[in-house]
C-alpha positions as a LaTeX table, in Angstrom:
\begin{tabular}{lrrr}
\hline
Residue & $x$ (\AA) & $y$ (\AA) & $z$ (\AA) \\
\hline
Met1 & 121.53 & 175.65 & 112.31 \\
Gln2 & 120.18 & 173.13 & 114.63 \\
Tyr3 & 117.02 & 171.43 & 114.18 \\
Ser4 & 114.94 & 170.30 & 116.79 \\
Leu5 & 113.76 & 166.48 & 116.93 \\
Ala6 & 110.12 & 167.53 & 116.90 \\
Phe7 & 111.03 & 169.53 & 113.51 \\
Arg8 & 113.46 & 166.73 & 111.82 \\
Ile9 & 110.52 & 163.94 & 112.71 \\
Trp10 & 107.62 & 166.60 & 110.69 \\
His11 & 110.34 & 166.86 & 107.79 \\
Trp12 & 111.08 & 163.15 & 107.17 \\
Leu13 & 107.80 & 161.88 & 107.87 \\
Asn14 & 106.39 & 164.81 & 105.37 \\
Ala15 & 108.83 & 164.04 & 102.96 \\
Ile16 & 108.13 & 160.24 & 102.86 \\
Ile17 & 104.02 & 161.02 & 102.70 \\
Val18 & 104.72 & 163.90 & 99.88 \\
Phe19 & 106.89 & 161.10 & 97.82 \\
Gly20 & 104.20 & 158.80 & 98.28 \\
Leu21 & 101.57 & 161.06 & 97.19 \\
Leu22 & 103.82 & 162.12 & 94.10 \\
Gly23 & 104.19 & 158.27 & 93.34 \\
Thr24 & 100.62 & 157.76 & 93.22 \\
Val25 & 100.10 & 160.26 & 91.38 \\
Phe26 & 102.91 & 159.31 & 88.88 \\
Leu27 & 101.22 & 155.80 & 88.47 \\
Arg28 & 97.56 & 157.45 & 87.72 \\
Lys29 & 99.15 & 159.46 & 84.97 \\
Thr30 & 101.20 & 156.85 & 83.70 \\
Phe31 & 101.17 & 153.11 & 83.77 \\
Leu32 & 97.99 & 153.12 & 85.23 \\
Ser33 & 96.34 & 155.58 & 83.41 \\
Trp34 & 92.45 & 154.82 & 82.71 \\
Arg35 & 92.57 & 155.79 & 79.32 \\
Thr36 & 95.58 & 153.69 & 78.17 \\
Asn37 & 94.76 & 150.73 & 79.98 \\
Ser38 & 91.24 & 150.70 & 78.82 \\
Glu39 & 92.48 & 150.86 & 75.04 \\
Ile40 & 94.92 & 147.93 & 76.10 \\
Ile41 & 92.61 & 145.87 & 77.43 \\
Thr42 & 89.70 & 146.43 & 74.83 \\
Asn43 & 92.60 & 145.55 & 72.47 \\
Gln44 & 93.89 & 142.59 & 73.78 \\
Leu45 & 90.46 & 141.11 & 74.54 \\
Ala46 & 89.37 & 141.67 & 71.07 \\
Met47 & 92.88 & 139.50 & 69.95 \\
Ile48 & 91.18 & 136.42 & 71.92 \\
Asn49 & 87.71 & 137.50 & 70.33 \\
Ile50 & 86.13 & 139.08 & 73.22 \\
Glu51 & 84.15 & 142.47 & 72.48 \\
Ile52 & 83.57 & 145.21 & 75.30 \\
Thr53 & 82.45 & 148.45 & 75.00 \\
Ala54 & 84.85 & 151.16 & 76.13 \\
Glu55 & 82.65 & 152.07 & 79.02 \\
Gln56 & 83.06 & 148.47 & 80.09 \\
Ala57 & 87.21 & 148.78 & 79.45 \\
Lys58 & 86.77 & 151.88 & 81.39 \\
Val59 & 85.71 & 150.49 & 84.58 \\
Ile60 & 88.12 & 147.58 & 84.43 \\
Ala61 & 91.04 & 149.65 & 84.07 \\
Lys62 & 89.84 & 152.05 & 87.05 \\
Ala63 & 89.49 & 148.72 & 88.81 \\
Ile64 & 92.78 & 147.89 & 88.24 \\
Arg65 & 94.18 & 151.36 & 89.92 \\
Ala66 & 91.74 & 151.39 & 92.58 \\
Gly67 & 93.92 & 150.00 & 95.31 \\
Met68 & 96.61 & 152.27 & 94.49 \\
Trp69 & 93.99 & 155.15 & 94.75 \\
Glu70 & 93.29 & 154.05 & 98.11 \\
Trp71 & 97.00 & 154.54 & 98.84 \\
His72 & 96.51 & 157.96 & 97.59 \\
Ile73 & 93.52 & 158.93 & 99.89 \\
Ile74 & 95.20 & 157.06 & 103.05 \\
Leu75 & 98.49 & 159.30 & 102.39 \\
Gly76 & 96.32 & 162.33 & 102.08 \\
Tyr77 & 95.25 & 161.72 & 105.26 \\
Gly78 & 99.14 & 161.49 & 106.55 \\
Leu79 & 99.42 & 164.77 & 104.76 \\
Ala80 & 96.65 & 166.33 & 107.06 \\
Ala81 & 98.34 & 164.99 & 109.83 \\
Met82 & 101.64 & 166.79 & 109.26 \\
Val83 & 100.05 & 169.85 & 108.09 \\
Leu84 & 98.86 & 170.06 & 111.45 \\
Tyr85 & 101.70 & 168.93 & 112.96 \\
Arg86 & 103.57 & 171.85 & 111.10 \\
Ile87 & 101.01 & 174.37 & 112.42 \\
Ile88 & 101.51 & 173.39 & 115.78 \\
Leu89 & 105.60 & 173.47 & 115.51 \\
Phe90 & 105.57 & 177.10 & 113.94 \\
Phe91 & 104.05 & 178.23 & 116.91 \\
Arg92 & 105.96 & 175.93 & 119.43 \\
Asp93 & 109.39 & 175.44 & 117.96 \\
Ser94 & 111.98 & 178.03 & 117.60 \\
Ser95 & 114.42 & 176.03 & 116.13 \\
Thr96 & 113.55 & 176.91 & 112.64 \\
Lys97 & 112.86 & 180.68 & 113.44 \\
Lys98 & 115.03 & 183.39 & 112.73 \\
Tyr99 & 114.49 & 187.08 & 112.55 \\
Trp100 & 113.49 & 188.33 & 108.82 \\
Ser101 & 115.80 & 191.00 & 109.29 \\
Glu102 & 118.68 & 188.33 & 109.87 \\
Leu103 & 118.32 & 186.74 & 106.39 \\
Asn104 & 120.05 & 187.48 & 103.13 \\
Leu105 & 118.24 & 188.09 & 100.26 \\
His106 & 118.67 & 184.19 & 99.21 \\
Lys107 & 117.46 & 182.95 & 102.54 \\
Lys108 & 114.48 & 185.17 & 102.42 \\
Val109 & 113.60 & 183.71 & 98.91 \\
Val110 & 113.88 & 180.19 & 100.41 \\
Lys111 & 111.87 & 180.91 & 103.41 \\
Ile112 & 109.08 & 182.44 & 101.31 \\
Ser113 & 109.10 & 179.48 & 99.01 \\
Tyr114 & 108.58 & 177.38 & 102.18 \\
Tyr115 & 105.66 & 179.08 & 103.53 \\
Leu116 & 104.04 & 179.28 & 99.83 \\
Leu117 & 104.93 & 175.09 & 99.99 \\
Tyr118 & 103.00 & 174.94 & 103.43 \\
Ala119 & 100.04 & 176.61 & 101.94 \\
Ile120 & 99.86 & 174.95 & 99.15 \\
Leu121 & 100.00 & 171.48 & 101.29 \\
Leu122 & 96.88 & 173.20 & 103.57 \\
Phe123 & 95.06 & 173.59 & 100.23 \\
Met124 & 96.00 & 170.30 & 98.95 \\
Thr125 & 94.65 & 168.41 & 102.18 \\
Ile126 & 91.53 & 170.42 & 102.28 \\
Ser127 & 90.55 & 170.16 & 98.76 \\
Gly128 & 91.56 & 166.48 & 98.91 \\
Phe129 & 88.90 & 166.11 & 102.02 \\
Val130 & 86.26 & 168.27 & 99.87 \\
Ile131 & 86.89 & 166.41 & 96.60 \\
Tyr132 & 86.76 & 163.07 & 98.57 \\
Phe133 & 83.54 & 164.06 & 100.65 \\
His134 & 81.94 & 166.42 & 98.31 \\
Glu135 & 78.70 & 164.72 & 98.87 \\
Ala136 & 78.62 & 164.52 & 102.55 \\
Leu137 & 79.61 & 168.16 & 102.49 \\
Gly138 & 76.57 & 168.67 & 99.87 \\
Ile139 & 79.25 & 169.79 & 97.14 \\
Ser140 & 77.85 & 169.55 & 93.65 \\
Ser141 & 79.90 & 167.06 & 91.15 \\
Glu142 & 80.83 & 170.17 & 88.79 \\
Lys143 & 81.94 & 172.01 & 91.95 \\
Ala144 & 84.16 & 169.19 & 93.16 \\
His145 & 85.33 & 168.81 & 89.55 \\
Asp146 & 86.53 & 172.74 & 89.71 \\
Ile147 & 88.31 & 172.25 & 92.83 \\
Lys148 & 89.70 & 169.02 & 91.53 \\
Glu149 & 91.03 & 171.02 & 88.61 \\
Ala150 & 92.71 & 173.37 & 91.27 \\
His151 & 93.56 & 170.58 & 93.39 \\
Glu152 & 95.75 & 169.08 & 90.18 \\
Phe153 & 97.32 & 172.84 & 88.96 \\
Leu154 & 98.67 & 173.20 & 92.57 \\
Tyr155 & 100.58 & 169.64 & 92.33 \\
Asn156 & 102.72 & 171.00 & 89.73 \\
Phe157 & 104.02 & 173.41 & 92.27 \\
Ile158 & 105.08 & 170.44 & 94.73 \\
Leu159 & 106.46 & 168.68 & 91.69 \\
Val160 & 108.75 & 171.34 & 90.74 \\
Phe161 & 109.44 & 172.52 & 94.74 \\
Val162 & 111.01 & 168.82 & 95.50 \\
Pro163 & 113.80 & 168.43 & 93.17 \\
Leu164 & 114.62 & 171.82 & 93.65 \\
His165 & 114.65 & 171.70 & 97.19 \\
Ile166 & 116.74 & 168.37 & 96.92 \\
Ala167 & 119.04 & 170.40 & 94.46 \\
Gly168 & 118.83 & 173.05 & 96.84 \\
Val169 & 120.50 & 171.12 & 99.56 \\
Phe170 & 122.99 & 169.36 & 97.55 \\
Ile171 & 124.44 & 172.74 & 96.35 \\
Ala172 & 124.29 & 174.07 & 100.01 \\
Glu173 & 126.12 & 171.18 & 101.35 \\
Asn174 & 128.71 & 171.48 & 98.86 \\
Arg175 & 129.05 & 175.17 & 99.44 \\
Asp176 & 128.22 & 177.69 & 102.24 \\
Glu177 & 126.25 & 175.41 & 104.66 \\
Lys178 & 128.38 & 172.01 & 104.97 \\
Gly179 & 126.56 & 169.50 & 107.03 \\
Ile180 & 122.88 & 170.67 & 106.40 \\
Val181 & 121.93 & 167.24 & 105.43 \\
Ser182 & 123.70 & 165.69 & 108.77 \\
Thr183 & 121.79 & 168.35 & 110.94 \\
Met184 & 118.63 & 167.20 & 109.31 \\
Ile185 & 119.33 & 163.91 & 110.27 \\
Ser186 & 120.68 & 164.00 & 113.73 \\
Gly187 & 119.99 & 167.67 & 115.10 \\
Glu188 & 123.72 & 168.23 & 115.49 \\
\hline
\end{tabular}
């Protein structure tokens, strides 16, 4: 299969953005967790006889990760652009279309997983904007929190999809679809 230049550009830009978003979430949940870091801040300051409240430590810990979280928001805008780009490609680019009847069961499952990914990326984009702009949209903090819960839950699909996609490409490259990687890079 040959992929058009437009599709290849979308694929690699989307991959960079998704990896960036996953990276910011990884940092938020691990090294830059405000819960862990606020405890470290409190303990380290106590060792030099400076006492602060848990709330003050939380404010400091969140300030430490604020710059990283700005990257999540910027990458979210990039993801929105990639989702729009993919929708346009769906209607204008025939390089990725095959008739359903031409596909074997495995390829049908793969295609369904891609469409599920696209739907989830669309939801992630919309929900991310709703979370970020909830006040301007007149959405309560409680409703924004519920949307954030769904946003974070669906993140798990992407977290599973990415390594499965990479493993699937590796397996396909070494079995029955030799050249799939170079095709996604060069188009030939």
